[in-house]
N, C-alpha and C positions, 0 to 999 in steps of 0.2 A: 296462490304465486306467493310464494315468501319473498320478502325485498331484500333485495342482497343489497348492504351498505358498501362504498365504495372510500376504506381509508386514506388519504391522502396524509403525506409528507406536513403538509402545514398543520392538518387537523390534528395528525395523531401528535405534534410535539404541541399544539396547546392543547389538547385534551389531556395532556399525562404529562402537562409542564414537571409541578410539583413532584413524580417520581424519577423523570427523568434531568433533573437543569440541577447544577446548583445554583447556589444563590450570590448574584449578582450582578449587575447592572448592565443592560444592553446583548446578555446571551439569546433571548428568542428574539430579538431585531437581530440579531449579525446569522442565526440558524438562518432567518425569512430567506434574508438579504440574498446566502449561498444558494437558496433554493431557486431562487429566481433568477440568479446568475447562471448555474448549472441548466437549468429547463434553458437560458438563451443559448449559451454554449452549444444545448446539443443539438438547437435547431439551425445553429450556425454550421457546425462542421454536417447537419446532415444535408443542406441546402447548397453547399458547396460540391462543386465537381472536383474531387480530392484526384481522383487520378487525371485528370489533364490542368490540374491548377499548376502545374511548375511550366504549360504551353504559356496561359493565359498571364500568369506574377511577370513569367522572366522579361516578360515585354517592356516591362517596369524598370526600371536600374533603380528601386531600391530596397534593396537588400534580396536576401534568399526567400523563399516563398514559406516554407517553414519558417522562418522569422517572423514572418510578417504575420501568418495563421496564429503562432503563440501571440504574437503582439496584441491582434484581436482579441485571446479567450482571453490574453490577463486583464487586460483595460475593461471590458467585460462585468471581469469581479471588483475591477478596482472602483469603476463608477457606482457599481451599486451600493458601494459599500461607502463609497463617500457621501450620495446621496441620504444616508440614514443615520449616517454621525454614531455609529454606534461598537468600532474598536477602537484602543488605543495605541496601539499598533499594529502596522502590517507585512508579512517577508514575502518574497516571494521568492522563489529558486531562482526568476529568472533576472532579478536586479539583485547588487552587490550593498546597496544599503538597504533600510528600512522604512518605509512612507510612512513619514513623520508631518503630518501638518495638523496644524493646531487647534482648526477646529476637526478635527475626526477625533481628539483624543475625548470622550464622554464616555465609553465604555471602560467595563475593567476587565477587557480579556485582550488578545492578541490571538489575530488569524497569521497562521502560517500556512502558502500553499506552493503546490506546483505546476503551474496552468493547465500544462498539457505535456506526457509524456508515454514517447515513441507514436509523435506524430509522422514520421516516416513511412509507418507502417498503412500509413491514410490511402497512398497513391496504390497499393497494393489489397485495397479493401480489409486489410488485418484491424483488431480490435486496440485502439488507444485508451487513455487514462488522465486521472488525474486527482491530486490528492491532495489531503487541507487538514492541519492540525487545529485546534481552538485551547489556547493555554490563558490557564491564571495569571493578569498581571499584576503588579504591587507597584501602587502607585506613589511607595514613599521614594523611592528610585526612580531619579530624571532621566538617569541612562540605561537605555534600552538594554546593552548587557548583563547589567542588573534585574532588568525584568527578564530574560528570555532565557539564558547560561543556565538554567536549572534538568535536570536529570526528567524524562520525559514523562514518568509515573506521578511524579509528584506535581508536575504541573498542568499535563492535562486533562482536561475538561471532556472535549468530546475530539472522535478523530473519523475519516471516514476514507470512501475513494470515490473516482464513478469509474467505470466502463463506460467509452463509446464505440459502438459496436452494432452489430444487429439492428442491439436494442441498448437502451442507455440504463444501468442500473447503477444505483447511487447505495451503499455500503457503511453505516454509519452505527457508532458506541457511542455510547454515552457514561463517562464515568461513575457518575452513584451508583446506576444499575446495574452494572456489564454483564449486559447481555447485546448480541450483535441484529439489526434488523437493515434488512433490504428491500429495497424500493426499485419501481421498475416505472419507466418516461413511459405517458401513455401520449402519443401523440393528435390523439382526438383530444382529450379534454384537455392537455398542455399542462399538467399534474405529472409527480410524481407517486406512484401507487404503490401502498403497505403490497407484497406476496410473501414474504417469512418476516416474522417477528420474534423466529430463537435461527439466525442463522449460524450453525456449528461446521466445524470444520471435523473432518474423520479423525480418529485419534491413530492412523495410520494410512497411509499411502503410497503408489508405490511409480507415483509424477516428480521427475527430479528436474526440476528447470536450472540449468546454468548455462554458460556460455563454455561446449569446450574448444571455440577458435586459439585460446590463448591457454588447452593446457599445460602448454611447456615451458610459461608464466606461473603457475600454480604455486607457493611458497610452501603451500603443504603437499608435498610429494603422495601421502596417506590420500588424498582422498580423490588420487584417480586409480588407485588400489581399489580401495572401494566402493569407487561408480563400476568398473571395473569389474569385481566380482559378484557382486549385488543386480539383480532383474527390474532394476529402474528404469521406467520411459523416459529417456531424455526429452524434455522439449524443450523449448527457446521461441517465444511469438514477437521477440523483437520489442518487448515494451514491460519493466519491470513489473508495471498498474496489472497488466496481462497477466504476467506469468504468475502474479501473487495470487489472484482472480483464480487462475484456474487450479494451485493449488488444494484454496481454500475450499472448492468444488470438489476435485477427484480425492484430495487428503496428499498428503508428500512432504516436499523443500522443494523452498526457491534459495538460491546457494550465490555470493557475490564472494568470491572469495579473493585475499588479497595478491593483487600477484606484480613481476619485474616494474609493471605500467604503471600498475595502479593500488601504492602498498597500502595504502589507508579505503581502498576500497570505492567507487564509483556515484553512491546516491548519498545526498544532504541527507543528515540527520534530524533536521528541524523542519524540515517540509512534506519531507519522504518516511524514513526510515522508523522515527517514534509515532506519525500517526499509523504505519500499516503495521508495527510491531504488537502498539495498544490494540488493533480491530483484532488480533489474530489471538492475542490472552485473552480479551475478553470473548473469543468464539472458541476456548478450550486448546488453541497452539501455543505453540513458544517459541524464543525466539535465541540468537544470541549474537554478539557485535563485537567490534572491538578486535581481540585477539581469538574471536569464539568460542571464547569459554563466559565472557560476563555478558549475565543479562544484558538483552539492548536497550531494554528501557532505564537503564542503573549508567549511562554512557551521557552526561552532560557536555553537549557541545559549547566550544570554546569560542567560536566563530561561525557567521550565518551560514557560509557555505560547507563549512566541514563537514567531510564523512567517514565513514565506516564499513570494515567488511564487516557481511554479514548474513548469518543462517536462519529462515523462520518458516514454518508450517505445521503439519501433526504431531503431536506429543513424542511419541515411541518414535517417530526419525529422526526429529531434533534430538531425543536423549544418546542419541550416537555421540553427540559430540560433549558428552556428559560424563565425567570421568565416576561419578557417583551413582548413576543410576546405568542399569543393562539394559540395551537398547533393543528393539526387536528387529533384525533382519533379514530381508527372505538372499536363500542362496539360490546359485545357480544348483539346478542338476546335475551329476557327472553318472557315467556309467560304472558300477564296481565291480566285479572280479567273484565269483560266486566266493575265494577262500576269504576276500578282504570282509563281505556281508559277513561270513559267522565270526569274524574278529569283532564286529561290531555291537555294544552291547544294548544297542536301542534303534529302531528304524528309524528313531528322531534324526540320529547322527549323519545321512543316508540324506537327509534334505539340509542338515544346518553345516556342513565342513563343506568350507570354499576348493573351489577349481584347484587346485598345483599345477 
């Protein structure tokens, strides 16, 4: 009987560190710390009676239940990194300032992460997520602004996200290899197990993740016509990371357009958009940000909490926004009279012509 070798995250990184990791002090220890931290977070969220957490925590007058859980998740990651002294700076989306402790500044890399995304989903047993990006630091600069605010593709060395749902999945990519790996958490072993060593986003898909509740505020009015005249399946799971993971699986696009309320988008560049765009590109996808024309990874954040509109997903879907490339867009079928059919040059016009 053949022996099945289980490839854990820690073993995979250790055995392939020469191929996966760029040179630098502390990166292996930083990844090991994140591995331990996210396993603890998974156990924490699984152990919480989330549908009833409002009843239990509201009895304590110490902030909202979401804030308390978010604080616990953030503390798990920070405490794990503090014990290993492997990060130069730590950036959390839940904090207005970087975590800068002298004894922490031992490594050559900076961690930026979003502790938990879509925490409200837990009350309805829907998936939640976390994002992280590891940036290369330049220790010649003492000011963290000079260290951090560089374009994502130039500075990012590792990026990924975690989905907490019926199972916990870790999706990660390493800059030297440009390949996406998927691990799932095995509660029995207490380890992340490799299940896909080449996670590719489909070239085209019919899923469109967008919040249509604020359609009247979209600054790009043609976006509404585009969605109306195409046969996309509109999905919105209440969590940006969950929406992104759905697009990675099924193919399609996830869009956060500029609106009157959020003209610069809703999601932070350093902790969320850059890491996800990095993963998307490594998986064969594409992303835009800012004016929905500029590559998202070419946008340099000027502040820790700077946000940007974005569209990312499958290559052919995102090419709709690229003026230099012809998109592949499925059109709704419509009934055509016999005389109109005779005037059509090809039968493809029956499928590609939009509904008047």
